[in-house]
N, C-alpha and C positions, 0 to 999 in steps of 0.2 A: 592940537594937543600933542605934546612931545611924548614919544614912546620910550620907556625905560629899557635900556639894553640889558640883557640878562648877564649875570656874573659868569665868570669863566667856567665854574663848576655847576652851573644851573642849566637845566634844559626844560623845554616846554612839556615834553612827555618822556619821562625817565624810562629807559628800557627795563624789561623784567630782569630781576636779579638772577644771574646764572649761578650754577653750582660751582663750588670752589673747595679744593682740598688743601688745607694748610699743613705743612710739615714743621712742627714746632719744637725747637730745642728747649730743654728744661735743665735746671741745675744738676750738676753731678755731685753736689754736696751742699754748698753754701747757697741758701735761698736767695741771698742778695744778688745772685747772678741771673735770676729770671728777669728778662728785659721788660721795660714798660710796654713795648709793642707786643711781646708774647702774652702779657697779662691781658691786654685789650683784646687780642685775637681769641684767647681762651674764654674770655667773658662774653664775647659777642657771637661766638660760633653756635650753631644749632645743636651740635653734638661733638663730644670729645671721644676719640678712640684711644684707649690707653692699654699698654702692655699688661699692667696689673692694676686694676681699679683700687685695690687696697693700698697700693703705694701712691697712686696719683691723687686719690681723694683728699688726704691730709694736705697736700700741696695746694690744691684748689681751695680748701677751707681756709688755709693761711692767708690767701689773697682775696677771700670773699667771693669766690667764683662758684656760681651755682648751676653751671651748664650741665645738662645730662651727660652721663658717662657710660660708654660701652667698653667691654674688654675686646681687644684684638691682639692675639698673640700667635706664636708659631703653630699652636695646636688647632686654632680655629680660623686662621686667616683665610684659608681657601674657601671655607663656607661663608665667611662674613663679607667677602668682596661683593657678591651680588646685592646683598642688603644695603651696603654702603653706596654702591653705584646707583641704586634706585633712588636713594635720598638725594644724592648729588644731581641726578638727572632731573629731579623735581625742583631744583634750585636751592637746595640747602647748602650750608657751608659747614664743613667738617674739619676738625683739627686732630691731627695724628701726633701723639706723644709716645715716648718710650719711658721706661722707669727712670732713666737719667741720661742727660746728654742729648745728642742729636739722633733722631730716629734713623733706622736703617743701617747704622754703623754697628755691626755685630748684633743687630736687633731686628725684629720682624717689621714688615711694612712694605717691602718692595713690590709684592704681588698687587697690593692695592694701588700703589703709585703707578705701576705699569698699566693696570687695567683702566685707571682713570685717564691716563694719557691716551690710551688706545680708544677710549670712548669720547675723546675730544673735550674732556673736562680739564679746566685749568688747575694746575698744581703749583703752589707757591711756597717757597721756604721762608721760615722765620728763624734766622740763624741765631746761634748762641753757643753755649758750652759744648765741648767735645773733648773727652778725656785724652784721646791720642794726640790731638793738637796741643793741648795744655802740657802734656808731658814732653813733647818734642820741643816746645818753646823754652823749656828750662834745662834741656839735656846738654846743651853745648856741643852737639854733634851736627854734622852737615845736615841742613834742612832744605836745601834747594831741590833735592830729589830723595824721596823716601818710599818705602814699601810697607804697607800695612798688612799684616798676616793674620789679624784677629787672634783667636785662641788656638794654641797648638793642640794636636790630638791628645786625648786623655790617656790612651794606652801607650806605654813606654816605647814599644817597637815602632809604632806608627809615628810617634813624636820624633824619635831619632831619625827616621827616614825623611820626615818633613824638614828637619834641621839640615840634614846632609844635602838636600836639594838647594838650600839657601847659602851654602858655604861660599860660593863664588859670587854671590849677589853684591854688587858694588854700592848699591843704595843703602842708606840708613834703614834699619829694620825696626818695626814697631810691633809689639805683641801685647795682647791682653792675657792675664793669667789669674787663676783662682788661688785662694789662700792655701788650700790643702795640696796644691801641686807646685807651689812656687820654688821650693828647695830642689825638687827633682828636676823641674824644668830648667833652672839655672845650671844644674850639674850637667844636664844633657847638652845645653847650649855651649857651655865651656868646652865640653869634650868634642862637640861637632863643629863649632865655629873657631875654636881656639881660646885657650884660657886667658890670653892677654888681650882679647878684644875689649875695647872700652865700651862701657854701657852706663845707663842711668835707670835706676829702679824707682818709680814714682808710686807711692802707696797712699790711698785715701785722699786723693787730690781735693783740695778746697775744704776738707773736713777738719774736725778738731785735732785728729792725730795724724795729720799729713806729715809724711817724711819723703824726702827726695835724696837718694843715695847715689853717689858717683864712684866709679872704679872700674876694675876689670871684671869680666864675668866670674872669674875665679874668686875675686875678693867679695863680690856681692853674694855669691853662693855661700861662702864661708860665714859672712855676716848674718845672713838669714838663718843658716843652720844652727847658730848658737844663740840667736835672739828670738824668743817666742813672739815678741811684739811685731817682728818683721814677717810673721807668718799669719797675720790677721788682716782682713780688709780686702780691698780691691786694688789690683796692680796693673800698671802699664810699664812695660820694659822697652827701652830704646837702646838699640845696639848698633855700633858703627858697622858700615859695610866692609866688604873685602878690601884689603889695603891697597892693592894696585892691580893693574891688568894682568901682569905676568903671574902673580900669585893666584889671581882669580882663575886664569886659564888652567893653571896646574891643578888647582883644587877641583875644578870641573872635570878635567881630564881623568883624575883619579877616581872621581865618582862614577863616571861613565865606564872606566876600565873595570872597576869592581863589579859592575852589572854584567859586563861582557865576559868577564873571566869565568863565570859559571858555565859558559856555553862554548867558549873558544880557547884555543891555545894562547899562552901568555903573549907571544910576539904579535899574533893577530889582534888580540884585544888591545894591546898597546898601540898598534898602528891605527886601528879604527878610532880609538879614543882620542888620539892625537889629531886625526883628521877632523873629527867632530868638534873638538874643543879649542884647537889651535895651540895646545900645549906641546912641548918637545917630546917626540916619541921616545928618545933615549932615556929621558928623565922618568917617564912613566914606566918604561920597561925595567929600569934599574930599581925603581921604587917597589915594583911588584916582586922582583927577585929578592930584595932585602927583607920583604915581609914573608916570603915563602919559608 
């Protein structure tokens, strides 16, 4: 009697199902961007971990997904990790989502992912929408190297200090910003990075009132200041990096010099700043004299 060979994906004794944590990207606006694979993962998971269940539940209902839902956000993540790991260790499969886009990108979740990795539990991405990548793709600025800075500090002094540290950064810069700070943030960026820096301001990406504006930082700030519609929604700002190495070194040298000048004589501050940044010492010293 001939014995039938098993199919490639068939086994005589299937191993016990191991725990698995999926990290699932969800739409940033347009529900059509939820991938078929993401729908299937969310439907078959034992539990979904959501940043805000009130936000995620309507999305699940739209796709007929009845998987149980737990909240996991920045305020409870530390305490939730042990509960989630216990379920994963028991062989359950959990799906982690944020309110919109790819989890862990300016969103909670890294503590759980790290703990799962350390416990030997498989963590698998289900890729999809990400606001920063969407904005970069339409900005028309160099995209081979970029630097994601998340949200700038809310307080003006801290925000300006953070911007000053980025003045010499040659990579394309990407920021998230809130509606009630967008005008002030653009003004500080124009002052700190240079009014003529080219930038793209992407608002409400994939949503009904999506706008993508191109121009200099000064132009974008002026447009937002006079247009209330450009002060609503969620923003991604993409800014070109420092123009060239010489300008970048000089900008970095001036930043270091300003910090040292509070504690050292001008000539010493200029010399040390030049050594640390590679900028010309004389240019730094002359700049300090002109500002005195």
